[in-house]
C-alpha positions in Angstrom: 0.0 0.0 0.0 1.1 3.6 -0.6 2.4 5.1 2.6 0.0 7.4 4.5 1.3 11.0 4.3 0.5 13.9 6.5 0.9 16.9 4.3 1.4 19.1 7.4 4.4 17.1 8.5 5.8 15.0 5.6 7.1 15.9 2.2 4.7 15.1 -0.6 5.4 11.8 -2.4 6.7 12.3 -6.0 5.0 9.4 -7.7 5.2 10.5 -11.3 7.7 8.5 -13.4 9.0 11.6 -15.2 12.3 9.9 -16.2 10.3 7.8 -18.7 7.6 10.2 -19.9 7.6 13.9 -19.3 4.6 16.3 -19.8 5.5 19.2 -22.0 2.1 20.9 -22.3 -1.3 20.8 -20.6 -4.6 21.8 -22.2 -7.4 22.2 -19.6 -11.1 22.5 -20.4 -13.1 23.0 -17.2 -16.5 24.0 -15.9 -16.9 25.6 -12.4 -20.2 24.8 -10.6 -20.8 26.7 -7.4 -24.0 24.8 -6.6 -22.2 21.4 -6.4 -18.8 22.9 -5.5 -17.1 20.9 -8.2 -14.7 21.8 -11.0 -15.1 19.2 -13.8 -14.0 18.7 -17.4 -10.9 17.2 -19.1 -7.2 17.8 -19.4 -5.1 16.7 -22.3 -1.4 16.0 -21.6 1.3 16.1 -24.3 4.4 14.0 -23.6 7.9 13.5 -24.6 9.8 10.3 -23.9 11.8 10.8 -20.7 15.6 11.1 -20.5 16.0 8.0 -18.5 14.4 5.7 -21.1 16.3 7.4 -23.9 19.5 6.5 -22.2 18.6 3.0 -21.2 16.9 2.0 -24.5 20.1 2.3 -26.4 21.6 -0.5 -24.2 18.6 -2.7 -24.4 15.1 -2.8 -23.0 15.8 -5.3 -20.2 17.7 -2.8 -18.0 15.0 -0.2 -18.5 12.2 -2.7 -17.8 13.8 -3.8 -14.5 13.5 -0.2 -13.3 9.9 -0.2 -14.2 9.5 -3.4 -12.1 11.2 -1.9 -9.1 9.1 1.2 -9.3 5.9 -0.8 -9.7 6.5 -3.1 -6.8 6.6 -0.2 -4.4 3.3 1.4 -5.7 0.3 -0.9 -5.3 -2.9 1.0 -5.5 -6.7 0.6 -5.5 -8.5 -1.6 -8.1 -8.4 -0.6 -11.8 -11.3 1.4 -13.3 -12.5 -0.3 -16.5 -13.4 2.1 -19.3 -16.2 1.4 -21.7 -15.9 1.8 -25.5 -19.2 3.5 -26.2 -18.3 6.9 -24.7 -17.6 9.9 -26.9 -15.0 12.6 -26.2 -16.0 15.0 -28.9 -18.2 17.3 -26.8 -17.1 19.7 -24.1 -19.5 18.1 -21.7 -20.0 14.3 -21.1 -22.4 12.0 -19.5 -20.8 10.1 -16.6 -23.6 7.6 -16.1 -22.0 5.1 -18.6 -18.7 4.8 -16.6 -18.2 1.4 -15.1 -15.5 0.9 -12.5 -14.1 -1.8 -10.4 -13.9 -0.5 -6.9 -14.6 -1.9 -3.5 -14.9 1.5 -1.8 -17.8 3.8 -1.3 -20.7 3.0 -3.6 -22.8 5.7 -5.4 -25.7 5.5 -7.6 -25.3 6.6 -11.2 -27.5 9.3 -12.6 -27.6 11.9 -15.3 -26.4 14.7 -13.1 -22.8 13.8 -13.3 -22.6 11.2 -10.6 -20.6 8.1 -11.5 -21.0 4.6 -10.3 -18.5 2.7 -8.1 -20.3 -0.6 -8.4 -18.0 -3.6 -8.6 -17.7 -5.2 -12.0 -17.1 -8.9 -11.8 -15.6 -8.9 -15.3 -13.1 -6.1 -14.4 -9.6 -6.1 -13.3 -9.5 -7.1 -9.6 -6.3 -5.4 -8.5 -3.5 -3.1 -9.5 -1.2 -6.1 -9.6 -3.3 -7.5 -12.5 -2.7 -4.3 -14.4 1.0 -4.8 -14.2 1.8 -8.3 -13.1 5.6 -8.3 -13.3 6.1 -11.8 -11.9 3.6 -14.0 -13.6 3.6 -12.7 -17.2 6.2 -12.3 -19.8 4.7 -9.3 -21.4 4.9 -6.3 -19.0 2.9 -3.3 -19.9 4.4 0.1 -19.3 2.7 2.1 -16.6 2.4 5.8 -16.8 2.2 7.3 -13.3 0.9 10.8 -12.6 0.6 12.7 -9.3 -3.0 12.9 -8.2 -5.0 13.1 -5.0 -8.7 13.6 -4.0 -9.9 13.5 -7.6 -12.6 11.5 -9.3 -11.2 10.3 -12.6 -13.9 9.2 -14.9 -12.2 8.1 -18.1 -8.8 8.1 -19.7 -8.3 7.9 -23.5 -5.8 8.3 -26.3 -6.2 11.3 -28.5 -6.2 10.9 -32.3 -4.0 13.9 -33.1 -3.6 12.6 -36.6 -7.2 13.4 -37.3 -6.6 17.2 -37.0 -7.0 19.1 -40.2 -3.7 20.4 -41.5 -1.6 18.4 -39.1 0.2 16.7 -42.1 2.9 19.4 -42.0 4.2 17.8 -38.8 4.5 14.3 -40.3 7.2 14.8 -42.9 10.1 13.5 -40.8 8.1 10.6 -39.4 10.0 7.3 -39.9 7.3 4.6 -39.7 7.9 0.9 -39.6 5.5 -2.0 -39.2 1.9 -2.0 -40.4 0.3 -2.5 -36.9 2.2 0.3 -35.2 2.3 2.8 -38.1 -0.6 5.0 -36.9 0.5 4.9 -33.3 4.0 6.0 -34.3 2.6 8.7 -36.5 0.6 10.2 -33.6 3.6 10.2 -31.3 5.7 11.8 -34.1 3.2 14.6 -34.5 3.2 15.3 -30.7 7.0 15.3 -30.8 7.2 17.8 -33.7 4.6 20.0 -31.9 6.2 20.2 -28.5 9.7 20.8 -29.9 8.8 23.7 -32.2 11.2 26.7 -31.7 10.1 29.5 -29.4 9.3 31.9 -32.2 6.6 29.5 -33.4 4.7 29.6 -30.1 1.5 30.9 -31.6 1.4 28.2 -34.3 2.3 25.7 -31.6 -0.6 26.8 -29.3 -3.1 26.7 -32.2 -2.3 23.1 -33.2 -2.1 21.9 -29.6 -5.5 23.4 -29.1 -6.8 21.6 -32.2 -5.2 18.3 -31.0 -6.8 18.7 -27.6 -10.2 18.7 -29.3 -9.5 15.7 -31.5 -11.6 12.6 -31.1 -10.6 9.6 -29.0 -9.0 6.6 -30.7 -9.3 4.2 -27.7 -9.7 4.2 -24.0 -6.9 3.3 -21.6 -7.0 1.3 -18.4 -6.3 3.3 -15.2 -5.9 2.9 -11.5 -6.4 5.5 -8.8 -4.2 5.4 -5.7 -4.1 7.7 -2.7 -1.4 9.8 -4.3 -1.3 8.7 -7.9 -3.1 7.9 -11.2 -1.6 5.0 -13.0 -2.4 4.5 -16.7 -1.5 1.7 -19.1 -2.4 0.6 -22.6 -2.6 -3.2 -23.1 0.3 -4.6 -25.1 2.4 -1.4 -24.9 5.7 -2.2 -23.1 7.8 0.9 -23.6 7.4 4.7 -23.1 8.3 5.3 -26.7 5.3 3.3 -27.9 2.9 4.6 -25.2 0.4 7.3 -26.4 2.0 10.7 -26.2 -1.3 12.6 -26.1 -3.9 11.4 -23.6 -7.2 13.0 -22.4 -8.3 12.5 -18.8 -11.9 13.2 -17.8 -12.2 14.1 -14.2 -14.0 16.1 -11.5 -12.8 17.6 -8.2 -14.2 16.7 -4.9 -15.7 19.4 -2.6 -13.3 18.3 0.1 -10.3 18.3 -2.2 -7.3 20.0 -0.6 -6.2 22.0 -3.6 -9.1 24.5 -3.8 -11.1 26.4 -1.3 -14.8 27.0 -1.7 -15.8 30.0 0.4 -17.3 33.5 0.3 -15.5 36.8 -0.2 -15.6 39.9 2.0 -19.0 40.9 0.4 -20.5 37.5 1.2 -20.5 36.2 -2.3 -19.4 32.7 -3.3 -15.8 32.2 -4.7 -13.3 29.5 -5.2 -9.5 29.7 -5.4 -6.4 27.4 -5.4 -4.5 27.4 -2.1 -1.1 26.3 -3.4 -0.8 24.1 -0.2 -0.7 21.7 1.4 -0.8 19.4 -1.7 -0.2 21.8 -4.6 -2.6 21.2 -7.5 -2.9 17.4 -7.2 -6.6 17.7 -6.2 -7.3 20.1 -9.1 -5.9 18.0 -12.0 -3.6 15.0 -12.6 0.0 16.3 -13.2 3.7 15.7 -12.7 5.3 17.3 -9.7 9.0 16.3 -9.7 11.3 19.3 -10.2 12.2 18.2 -13.7 8.6 18.5 -14.8 8.4 22.0 -16.3 5.6 22.5 -18.8 3.5 25.1 -20.6 -0.3 25.2 -20.5 -3.6 26.5 -21.8 -6.9 26.6 -20.0 -10.5 27.4 -21.0 -12.8 27.8 -18.0 -16.6 28.2 -18.1 -18.7 29.6 -15.3 -22.0 31.4 -14.7 -22.3 35.0 -15.9 -21.4 37.4 -13.1 -18.3 35.5 -12.1 -14.8 36.6 -13.1 -12.1 33.9 -13.8 -8.5 34.9 -12.9 -5.5 32.7 -13.7 -1.7 32.7 -13.7 -1.7 33.3 -17.4 0.3 35.6 -19.6 -2.7 37.2 -21.3 -5.4 39.5 -20.0 -8.4 37.3 -20.7 -11.7 38.7 -21.9 -14.8 36.6 -21.4 -16.7 35.1 -24.3 -20.4 34.5 -23.9 -21.3 30.9 -24.9 -24.9 31.0 -23.7 -27.1 33.6 -22.1 -25.8 32.8 -18.6 -22.5 31.1 -19.3 -19.1 32.8 -19.9 -15.8 31.3 -21.1 -12.3 32.5 -20.1 -9.1 31.5 -21.8 -5.5 31.8 -20.5 -2.1 30.5 -21.5 1.5 30.5 -20.5 4.5 30.1 -22.8 7.2 29.8 -20.1 7.7 26.2 -18.9 6.8 26.1 -15.2 5.9 23.5 -12.5 2.3 22.4 -12.4 2.1 23.7 -8.9 2.3 27.3 -10.1 -1.1 27.0 -11.9 -3.5 29.2 -10.0 -7.1 30.0 -10.5 -9.6 32.2 -8.6 -13.3 32.5 -9.6 -15.6 35.0 -7.9 -17.7 38.1 -8.2 -14.6 40.2 -8.4 -14.6 43.8 -9.8 -11.6 45.4 -11.4 -10.3 48.5 -9.6 -10.0 51.2 -12.1 -7.0 53.6 -12.4 -8.0 57.2 -11.4 -5.1 59.0 -12.9 -3.1 58.9 -16.2 -0.2 57.1 -14.5 -0.4 53.9 -16.5 0.9 50.5 -15.6 3.2 50.5 -18.6 5.2 53.5 -17.4 8.9 52.9 -18.0 10.4 56.4 -17.5 10.3 59.4 -15.2 9.4 58.4 -11.7 9.9 54.6 -12.1 12.8 54.5 -14.5 16.3 53.2 -13.8 19.4 55.4 -13.5 21.1 55.6 -16.9 24.0 53.5 -15.7 21.7 50.7 -14.5 19.6 50.9 -17.7 22.7 50.4 -19.8 23.7 47.5 -17.7 20.3 45.8 -18.1 20.6 46.1 -21.9 23.7 43.9 -21.8 22.6 41.1 -19.7 24.0 37.7 -20.4 22.3 35.3 -22.7 19.9 33.0 -20.8 20.8 29.3 -20.4 17.3 27.9 -19.9 15.2 25.9 -22.4 13.8 27.6 -25.4 10.7 29.8 -24.9 9.7 33.4 -25.7 11.9 35.0 -23.1 11.5 38.6 -22.0 15.2 38.8 -21.0 16.0 38.8 -24.7 13.7 41.6 -25.5 15.4 45.1 -25.2 12.1 46.8 -24.6 11.1 44.4 -21.8 14.5 44.8 -20.1 13.8 48.5 -19.6 10.2 48.1 -18.4 10.3 48.9 -14.7 6.5 48.6 -14.2 4.7 46.0 -16.2 0.9 46.3 -16.9 -1.2 45.3 -13.9 -4.8 44.9 -12.9 -6.3 44.9 -9.4 -9.4 42.9 -8.5 -11.4 42.9 -5.3 -14.9 42.4 -3.9 -17.1 45.4 -4.4 -17.0 46.3 -0.7 -13.3 47.0 -0.9 -13.2 48.9 -4.1 -12.7 52.4 -2.5 -9.9 51.3 -0.2 -8.1 49.6 -3.1 -8.4 52.7 -5.2 -7.1 54.9 -2.4 -4.2 52.7 -1.2 -3.4 49.7 -3.4 -3.3 51.3 -6.8 -0.6 53.7 -5.7 1.4 51.0 -4.0 1.7 48.4 -6.7 3.8 50.5 -9.3 6.2 51.4 -6.5 6.6 47.7 -5.5 7.1 46.6 -9.1 9.7 49.3 -9.7 11.5 48.3 -6.5 11.5 44.7 -7.5 12.9 45.6 -10.9 15.7 47.7 -9.4 16.6 44.9 -7.1 16.1 41.8 -9.3 16.1 43.0 -12.9 13.8 42.3 -15.8 10.3 41.2 -14.9 10.0 37.6 -16.2 6.3 38.0 -17.0 4.6 40.6 -19.2 1.8 41.5 -16.8 0.4 41.1 -13.3 -3.1 40.5 -11.8 -3.5 41.3 -8.1 -6.5 39.8 -6.3 -7.6 40.8 -2.8 -8.5 37.3 -1.4 -10.8 36.5 1.6 -9.3 36.7 5.0 -9.4 32.9 5.4 -6.8 32.4 2.7 -4.4 30.0 4.4 -1.6 29.5 1.9 1.9 30.8 2.1 2.3 30.9 -1.6 5.1 28.7 -2.9 6.7 28.3 0.6 
């Protein structure tokens, strides 16, 4: 059994096997429901084969597989959930009543309101050991392990990225061998070409990753939920290279999940936000948490009209009306970052408006650098990080002491924010710039959270 962890005392277990498969990009498609206090939808993960397998595969699969075995023997989990084949992933919403699982835990009745059944299936897989029996079978399926906690995972499926219109441009270098695996290799090659596009192609990359995230399913995958992990396998696939590199996970949060707080703001209106502790975002979406797991992401979030969705994105999102009472918000990041830095806050926030002509983009006069420092900033050393659209290489960004910012707060605090906070933020941004240098991000949103906010940020 996985060890029982007290997040208040112990380090969080890093279950994800990132050395074999590494997430490069997430695409989230979520609905926020304040009545049920649930966030539900799907997440599409785009992978690259991990560095550990690339090293060991050149010396033979046996050495690599032995490490799979050692990892798996330490991570027994709850019984496998058995996906059905008659479920469609083409719509943004799905019916959960058709999900059949093999579970000996709490039993719920299935209905059309999003509840899923936990009734035991006698024809299902009876234990996690059956999913990956390393001692009794010659064929050992590769097991993808993600970090996950307090989530209801409903279905996992492979995404048919080859079905996307215009995706042929990313298949020219594909080297396909074998009739049976030709299409699987093609899909993985497409994902590889997409996630390795150079930084100056980030807009094209995001466009095609979005299209791929909306592609139909081409088969469901077996999965097992443990206390701290989500384990996924595809029958007959024994290596990370052959495992699907684009998978879609349908899931829903639990009201008691420790990654988000459902509460009310200072005006008494409902809101929800990520806490950042004690378990990071594991109860918000399945992810990879080891330090090597740096990824980019995109997120579309739908909620009732009247609510504002704020995220740790690089763009200032504007809502799109889908229905009379439903709005959709879209954010993205192009800097690879840990999944734990994904933040979301949904509430009846109001933007505090600037009352003077002192704009957030001010880079001269009161908030500018002395000429000697400005000259120094223009000659900063070349960065040594992975390729992404970096502001440190942009001469204009290097001289920007105060980046664009917005302030959001409950309506009852608007006057106090206008009087005090708006004048303070540009001074803080300028001081940070003078001390630390170029701002790594192009903008900032500041939210006045409820007083019961318990997180210490990234402490």
